[in-house]
N, C-alpha and C positions, 0 to 999 in steps of 0.2 A: 274578131270582129264584133263581139259582145263585151261592152265596157261595163265593168261592175263597180268602179271605183265612184261612189255616190258624190263625191266632192268635185267631179270632173263632168261636165254636161257634155254630152254628144250634140254638136250644132249641125243639124242637117244642111246638108249643101244644096244649092239652089236644083232643083230638078231630082234630088234623090229620093227613090222610093224603097222603103223597107219592106222586106218580108219576115213574118214573125210567126211564133205560136201564142195561142190563145187558148181559152177553156172549151171552145167549141171546135172551130176549125183554124188552119193557118190563114193569116191575111195578110195583104198588102196595104200598107199606109203611108203617108206623107204628111208634111206640115200643112195644114187646112187654108194658110195662107199663101200658098206655092202654087200658082195656076200652072206653071210648067210641069210641076211634079204631078199635079191632078191629071193633065193630059196624057202624061206617060203611064199613068196606072190604066186608064182606059185604052191606050195603045197596047200595051203589054197584054192586058186581059182581052184584047179585042171586044171590049164591052161596048154595048149599045149606049150612046152619050145620054138617051132618054132614061136611062136607071140611074138613079143618084147613089152616092156613097154616103156612109154613115161617119158620125163623129165618135172616137173612142178616147177613153181615158180611164185612169184607174181611182180618180175622184169626182163625185158629181159637182163639185166647186169649180173645177175647170171647164165643165160642160155648160154650166148653167147661164153663162153668157152669151152663149148661140141660141138660146131659147127665148122666144117673147112671152108666152103664157104658160104658167105651170098650175094647171087645176090641182085643188086640195087632195083628190084621190090620188093624182099620180106620185105625190110625196109618200103615200103609204105603200105603192106598189115598188117604189125606188128603195124603201128602207127595208120590205121584205124580201125584194129578189135580187138586188143590186148590193156587192158585184154578183154576176151570174149571167145566164143564157137567156136575157130578155132585152130586147130593143124597143125603146119607146119612142115614137114618133110624135113631135110637137111642133106648132107653129114657130118658124125660124125667127131669129131676130136679124136686125140689120147686120151684124157683125159675122154672120153666116153666109158666104159667098153663094150665090145662085150657080156657080160651075159645080160645087159640091152637090147640091139638091137637083140638078138638071132642070133649073128653071122653077121648080116647084117652091111653094111657099113654106114647105115643112122640111124638117131636119130629124133623122133617126140619131138617137145616142144610145151608147151602151158602155157598161163597165164590165169587162170580163173578169171571172173568179180564176186569176191566172198569175201565180207567182212569177213567171216568165214576162207575161206583160206588164205588170204591175212594176217590175225592176227596170223595164225598157222605158217605161214612161216617166219614173223616177230619173232617169239618166238623159231625157232628151231636154232640149231648151223648149220647145214650144208646148209640152205637157197635154197636148190633143194631138190625135192622128186623125185625118180624113181616110177612111178604110173600105175595104171590100174583101172578099175571099180571095184566098192566093190560089189562083186556078186561070187557064183560058176559059172564057165563057162557055157554057154548055159540058165542060169537064167537070169531074170532081176535083175539090180543093187537094193540094198536097196535104200527105198524112205525116210526113216527118221531115227532119232537117235534111238528110240525104237527098230526099226526093225534091225538096225546095232547091238545093243546090244544083240536081242535074237538069231541074227545067228553067231555073231563073236566075242562075249565076251570072250571067251577062247582062242582065236587066234591071235587077234589084240587089241591095244589101241584103244579104240573108243574115239574120240575128240566131246564131246558136242558143239553143235553149239550155237551161240550166240542167233540165233532165230531159233526153230526147226520146221519150216515149210516144208511140204511134197514136195520132189523133183521130180517135173513132167516133168522135161525139157528134151528134145532130146539131144543124145549126141553130142559133137562136130563135126563139118566139117572137114575132113582131106584132106589136100593137100600135094602133093610132089613137092617139090621146085627143079625145074631142072635149068639149066645153064641161058637159056633166058625166061621160062615160068613155070607156075605152072600146075598140072594136079589135078584133083578132085579125090580122092581116096574114100571117103564116104561123101555123102551129109549129113548133120546134120543142128545143129542149124542155122548157117549162110549161106545164099545162095549166090554163087559167080556166 
């Protein structure tokens, strides 16, 4: 299921949801322009529709178009902590669907420090995924490929990692980037 030939892109089918390893927890993801797949993520997870997804890529240049304003201090945080366990929330641009943000005017972005995730993004056509953790809401995220297959093989395309080590990492730290400063929403892997 995992395509490694960088010359051949994986074209995500309409409604297709992926499950994949990151540097923090396993995630679900889909093309951010595919409303059917976004709805499917909420359905698979039994996730409250008022809880937004976040956008992930392996390069900030792919994510930048979904953000309206980026304060100067945020560029310093991006340089220092990304790729890594930090999610930054910004005012969204018009290119970012309200379906992803659950109607909010903000969007979270993240760049995992993960060879598995980076290789996946290099091979998919859209270069950005709308994502959330790979689990049923209120349950722990899956820890490895075997558990992902056991729980979600009928509802998602499971991407086999390069190295199937168990994921024991904490979730990312989440910050809201306001005009002049940021506010920590959830403390996780990175301590600010």
